[in-house]
N, C-alpha and C positions, 0 to 999 in steps of 0.2 A: 504494500500500500504506500510505503514511503516513496518507492520508485514511481508509482502512478502519480502521486501528488507533485513530485519533482518534474515529471514530463508535462503534466497539466500546467504547472507554473511557467515553464519555459515557452510552451505554446501560447499561453495567455500573454506573456510579456512580448512575444514576437508580434502578436496581433495589435497590441497597444503601443508598441515602440514608435510607429510613425506619428502618433498623436501626443507623445510626451512633450511637455513644454512648461512654461511658467504658469499657464492657466490650465486648471484641471477640466474645464468644460468640454473641449474637443474629445478627450479620452472618455469622459463620463457619457457623453452623447453616443459615442461609438460603442461602448460596452453595453449600454442600455439597448441600443438597436440590435446588437449581436445577440444579447440575451433573449430579446423578444422573438427574433426570428427562430432561434434554437428551440425555445419553449413551444412556439406555435407549430413548428414542424413535428416535434415529438408528439404533441397533442393530436395533430392531424393523422399521422401514420400509426399512432398507438391507440387509436379509438375507431369505433364504428361510426363514422360521421353521419350516415343515413339514419341510424337508430337514434343518435343524439338529436338530430334535426326533427325527427318524427316525435320524439318524446317532449322536446321543447315546444313544438307547435301544439301538442295536446295540452300541455300545461297552460299555454297562453289562451287556448280556447276555453278551458275551464275558468280562467280568470275573467274573460269577456262574458261568459255565461253568468258569473256571479255579479258583474257590474250591470248587465243589461236588464236582468229581471228584478222587479221590485218586491215580489212576493217573498215573505220571510221564510216560508218553508222551502221554496225553490232556492232561495239564496243560501240557506244553511246547507242544503244538499249539494249545491254547486261549490260551496266552500270546502265541504268534505272531499269532493272529487278533485278539487284543485290541489289540496294538500297531499292527497294520494298521488296525483300526477307529478307534483313537485318532488316527492320522495323518489319516485321512479326515475325522474330526470336526474336528480342528484346522484342516484346510484349508478347511472350510466357514466357519470363523470369520474367515479372513483379510480378506475384503472388508468385512464390517461393522466389524471392528476398525480397518481402514484409514480408514473413513469417520468413526469416532469420534475418532481421534487428533487431527485438526485442531481439532475442537470442544473436546477436553480440553486441548490446548495453549493455545488462546485463553483458556479459563476459568482455567487455572492461572496464566498470565502476568498476567491482570487481577487475580486473587486475590492474587498476590504483592505487587502495588502497594498493597493494603489491609492485608495481614497480615504481610509479611516485616519491615517496619520500622514504628516509631511516630513521631509528631511529636516534635520537640525539646521537652523540658519547658521551661516558662517559667522564665527565670533560668539555664538551663544554657548551656554553651559547646559549640561545635561547630567543625569545620574545613571550610573550603571550598577545594578544590583544582582548578585548571584546568590541563589539559595542552594545550600549544600544538602546532600542526602542525609537521612537519619543516621547512617553508619559513620558519618564524618562530621562530628561536632565542630562548629566553626572556630571555637577557641583553641582547639587542639591541632589545627592544620597549619602547615606552612604555605602561605598564599602570597602570590606576587602578580602584579599587573604590568604588562608591557604594551605601549601604544605605538601605532604607526606615526610616521612623520605628519605633522599638522594636527595632531591630537595631543593635548596636554592633560596630564593628571594633576588637577589642582588641589584636591583634598582626598583624604582617605588613606588606608582603608578604615571604615567604621563597621565594627562587628556588632551584631545583634543576636546574642545567644538564644533569646526567647523564640525568635523566628528562624534561627540558624541561617542568617543571611550576612553578607558582607557587601559594602557599598563604597563607591568612589564617585567624586565629582569630576567631570571632564569638561574641557573647553575645546571646541572644534574650530580650527583656524583655516581650514582649507576645504574648498568645495569638492564634491565627488565622493566615491566610495573610500572607506578606510576600515580600520580594524583595531581591535585590542586583543591581546592574548592573555588569558587567565590561566595561571599555573597553580595547581593545587597538588602539593606533594609530588611534583614532577610530571603530573598529567596536565598537558597544555590544551586548552580549549579556546577557539577563536570565535569572537563575536563581531559581526559586521556593523559598521556605522556609516550611514549615508548622510551627507551634508549638502546644502545648496538650496535652490529655490525651484528646481524642476519637478514636475509630476512624474513620479517613478515608484517602483516597488520599494517598500521599506519593511523590515522584519524586526518588530519591537522585541520579540521573544525567541530565544532558541531554547528548546526544552526537549525532554525525553519524548519518544514517540509513543502515542497511545491510539487505541482504535477509533476514537472520535476525531482524530487529526487526519483521517484519510483524505478529507477535502481541504486540508489546511493550506497555509501559504506556501510551505516548502521553499521559503526564501533562503534557508540555510539547512545544512544537514542536521538531523535530530541527534540529540545527545544519546549515547549508548547507556544501557542499564548499568554497566560497570563503572561509568564515570562517577566521580565523587560529587558532581554537581547535578541537581535536578533541573535547574532553570537559570538562564542568564537573561536579564531584561534591561533594555535601554529605554529611557523616557524620551519619546518623540512628541512633538507638538501635535495637537489634534488639528485635523484639516476641516475647514469649513469652506463651502463653495460660495464665492461672492456673487451676489445678484442685487445690484444697486446698494441700498443701505442694509440689506439683509445678508446674513451668513447662514447658509443652508447645510443641514446635516447630510452627509453623503448618502446614507441609506434611504432617507425620505426622498431625496432627489432621484435616486436610482429607481425606486418603486414607482414614483410618479411618472418618470420618463417611460419606463417599460409599459405602464398602463396606457399612456397616450399612444405609444407606438403600436401596442396591441390593438387598440380601437381602430387605428388607421390601417394596419396591415392584415387584419384577419379577413377582410374582404378580398384584397388582391391575392392572398395566399389560399383563399377558399377554405377557411377553417371555421367550423361551427362550434361555438362554446356554449 
């Protein structure tokens, strides 16, 4: 699964690379359009479109029946039939929706690596925190941090025995990708740091691999179970998409764009939902 997530991440990065820049909007619009097309096609070919269309029309007919007749008895009967038709219609959507969920989960997780956070601004400070495994108490370990050129270690290490973590304050003075090497009793683990103003993939956390991370960012290799560190986390600034005086959350923007694209494209792609 780690290999699958790594391949998915590289393909996703290749698709978004032409739209990377100082503004996140071109990349966001492109990935929302790509997501919409993928989900609609999976829904179309993973469902019986004729059956869905027939059940949807029957549900609408029951709704019109309830609206047109003013007799209470007839209206209550129409309401019962409409609810039954609605349940049948929703049941027909379960299989295609189940097929769409993994695709949507994969695209959402990959999108979050591009839009949930932004690179550390040049000259800004950030905090790197490593949480050690339970078998490696932080106060008993020999720990050192080495940074690449353009990254200065300003403060630390600060050890927190209650949480079994150790932290440093860093200053990033050069744009582009960089790294720090965390050495714990001779075991060296590298954490990537991305600085600048471009829209690109960032990986706030490098952690041990788990089953729920199959659709994860895969921006960096997972830590092995034998490593004395469970997680290395770097604080990145949160990204907000500018729209006039507003700053929009990436997920709300993504969902709104995919909804709009879905309404526009379901007709040309001949998809009945």
